[in-house]
C-alpha positions as CSV (number, residue, x, y, z in Angstrom):
1,Q,0.0,0.0,0.0
2,V,1.3,3.4,-0.9
3,Q,-0.1,6.8,0.1
4,L,0.7,9.8,-2.0
5,V,0.5,13.5,-1.0
6,E,1.1,16.2,-3.5
7,S,2.3,19.7,-2.8
8,G,3.7,22.7,-4.5
9,G,0.7,23.9,-6.5
10,G,-0.3,27.5,-6.6
11,L,-0.9,30.6,-8.7
12,V,1.8,31.7,-11.2
13,Q,2.0,34.0,-14.1
14,A,2.4,32.7,-17.6
15,G,6.1,32.0,-18.3
16,G,6.7,31.2,-14.7
17,S,7.8,27.9,-13.0
18,L,6.5,25.6,-10.3
19,R,7.8,22.4,-8.8
20,L,5.3,19.8,-7.7
21,D,6.3,17.3,-5.1
22,C,4.7,13.9,-4.4
23,A,5.6,12.4,-1.1
24,A,5.0,8.7,-0.8
25,S,4.7,6.5,2.2
26,G,5.7,2.9,2.2
27,R,9.0,1.1,2.2
28,T,8.6,-0.2,-1.3
29,F,8.5,3.2,-3.0
30,S,11.7,2.4,-4.9
31,S,9.9,-0.4,-6.7
32,Y,7.0,1.8,-7.9
33,F,6.4,3.2,-11.3
34,M,5.2,6.8,-10.9
35,G,3.2,9.2,-13.0
36,W,1.7,12.7,-13.1
37,F,-1.7,13.4,-14.5
38,R,-3.8,16.5,-14.6
39,Q,-7.4,17.4,-15.0
40,A,-8.8,20.8,-16.0
41,P,-12.4,21.8,-15.3
42,G,-14.8,20.1,-17.7
43,K,-12.1,17.9,-19.2
44,E,-10.9,14.3,-18.7
45,R,-7.9,13.5,-16.7
46,E,-4.8,13.4,-19.0
47,F,-1.3,12.1,-18.7
48,V,1.6,14.5,-18.1
49,A,4.7,12.5,-17.3
50,A,5.9,9.1,-16.0
51,I,9.1,7.6,-14.6
52,T,10.4,4.1,-13.9
53,W,11.4,2.9,-10.5
54,S,15.1,3.6,-11.2
55,G,14.5,7.0,-12.8
56,G,16.2,5.7,-15.9
57,T,13.3,6.0,-18.2
58,T,10.8,8.9,-18.5
59,W,7.9,9.7,-20.8
60,Y,6.1,12.9,-21.4
61,A,2.9,14.1,-23.0
62,D,3.6,16.2,-26.1
63,S,2.3,19.2,-24.2
64,A,4.9,18.7,-21.5
65,K,8.0,17.9,-23.6
66,G,10.7,20.5,-23.3
67,R,9.0,22.3,-20.5
68,F,8.4,19.8,-17.7
69,T,10.8,17.4,-16.1
70,I,9.9,14.4,-13.9
71,S,12.4,13.0,-11.5
72,R,12.5,11.0,-8.3
73,D,14.5,10.6,-5.1
74,N,14.0,7.1,-3.8
75,A,15.8,7.9,-0.6
76,K,13.3,10.6,0.1
77,T,10.4,8.6,-1.4
78,T,9.4,11.6,-3.4
79,V,8.7,12.2,-7.1
80,Y,9.0,15.7,-8.6
81,L,7.5,17.5,-11.5
82,Q,9.4,20.6,-12.5
83,M,7.3,22.8,-14.7
84,N,8.8,25.7,-16.6
85,S,7.5,28.1,-19.2
86,L,4.0,27.6,-17.8
87,K,1.0,28.5,-20.0
88,P,-2.6,29.3,-19.0
89,E,-3.6,25.9,-20.6
90,D,-1.5,24.2,-18.0
91,T,-4.1,25.2,-15.4
92,A,-5.5,22.1,-13.8
93,V,-5.5,19.9,-10.7
94,Y,-2.3,17.8,-10.9
95,Y,-2.3,14.2,-9.5
96,C,0.5,11.9,-8.6
97,A,-0.1,8.2,-9.3
98,A,1.8,5.0,-8.6
99,R,1.8,1.3,-9.5
100,P,4.2,-1.5,-8.7
101,Q,6.8,-2.0,-11.4
102,Y,7.3,-5.7,-12.1
103,Y,8.9,-5.5,-15.6
104,S,11.4,-3.5,-17.5
105,A,10.6,-0.1,-19.0
106,S,9.8,-1.5,-22.4
107,Y,6.7,-3.3,-21.0
108,Y,5.3,0.0,-19.9
109,S,6.0,1.9,-23.1
110,A,2.4,1.3,-24.3
111,R,0.9,1.6,-20.8
112,Y,2.4,4.6,-19.0
113,S,-0.1,7.1,-20.2
114,S,-3.3,5.3,-19.2
115,S,-4.7,6.2,-15.8
116,R,-6.1,2.6,-15.6
117,E,-2.6,1.3,-15.2
118,Y,-2.1,3.1,-11.9
119,D,-3.2,1.7,-8.5
120,Y,-2.7,4.6,-6.2
121,W,-3.5,8.2,-6.4
122,G,-2.9,11.4,-4.4
123,Q,-5.6,14.0,-3.6
124,G,-4.3,16.5,-6.2
125,T,-2.8,19.9,-6.1
126,Q,-4.2,23.0,-7.9
127,V,-2.0,24.8,-10.5
128,T,-3.4,28.0,-11.9
129,V,-1.5,29.9,-14.6
130,S,-2.6,33.5,-15.2
131,S,-2.2,35.2,-18.5
């Protein structure tokens, strides 16, 4: 069982930066595959970024490539999402998600972006980008 708590959201002007943290409980954090999703009002939850247990492989949504960076510190049982060059369309509730990783990164290459693949979710943190 893993419990996830996001923090770091807030209000920022377009072009600014935020870093989201997701603190996880549980001694098996280092074996978990982690992801970030977001949901804007009136829209479906969408994938943002994902990272393997080792941090060796990452994936990004096209909207996040070049602006967002996902990373993790297994010693601190925390995963991060550094968001730069923020745009008003990035406004959403951002969620951290986790699932046990049993296989190599290639197994997840067709699965990482589906919310159905994740077993645990945080409560979300609001990010608002003003124009």
